[in-house]
C-alpha positions, -999 to +999 in steps of 0.1 A: -072-242-518-083-205-518-081-192-480-093-156-493-130-159-482-122-175-454-098-150-441-124-122-446-150-137-428-128-142-396-117-102-402-149-089-406-162-111-373-130-099-354-139-062-362-178-065-352-169-083-322-141-054-314-166-031-323-190-041-297-168-036-270-174+006-274-210+005-267-215+017-234-227-002-205-261-002-187-246+011-152-259+042-138-238+071-142-225+089-110-222+124-112-214+136-077-181+117-069-165+132-043-128+129-047-107+121-015-089+146-001-059+139+020-041+173+019-046+179+059-033+143+067-003+145+042+005+179+058+030+162+084+047+145+062+063+179+049+073+189+082+111+181+082+113+166+120+087+136+107+106+107+094+091+095+058+101+062+037+126+083+021+149+090+056+149+051+053+188+040+057+206+026+029+233+006+054+226-033+049+218-034+089+189-007+085+178-026+056+174-057+075+160-042+103+132-032+083+131-064+060+125-087+090+099-062+108+078-062+074+083-102+071+066-105+111+041-080+101+027-093+068+033-129+083+004-117+113-033-128+098-048-112+126-033-071+113-054-056+090-044-045+057-044-008+068-021-024+095+002-044+073+005-013+048+022+009+079+051+028+070+084+009+086+114+036+085+146+026+101+179+048+109+208+040+128+188+017+144+157+037+155+127+022+140+098+047+132+061+034+125+039+056+108+001+051+091-034+042+101-042+008+120-078-005+130-071-006+169-048-004+199-040-038+198-026-036+162-006-007+169+005-028+201+014-056+184+036-037+155+056-020+182+061-057+201+074-067+167+093-038+159+113-040+193+117-076+194+141-073+161+177-080+168+195-044+162+166-020+168+182+005+194+145+024+204+108+025+190+091+054+176+056+041+174+037+070+158+007+046+140-027+062+145-059+043+155-083+049+131-123+036+137-146+032+109 
């Protein structure tokens, strides 16, 4: 049995299907999209006094503290996505919390979780309450 004609038909169908994927969609084209500009917000990260994730200590105790706090934050279903994405930085038992949260209650809850973690000597809660 000669399969060559069947293979040619299958290849032709595949090529036609693949070319159809390049057709433009009927979606409207938006030309006035403003690009996000976080330059002002990120300015604080350039100051040497500001703690950033690069300041996270590599000691096993500090890594354990950060991981414990992160787990507690992620397990709390009442926290917003922004709150769950906050920066948690631990250096010599000192925890710095940074980033936007949706309410004062979220800021307080994350701060309480950090303070309740074994090995934490102090918490610098720099979380920012943002309103939509």
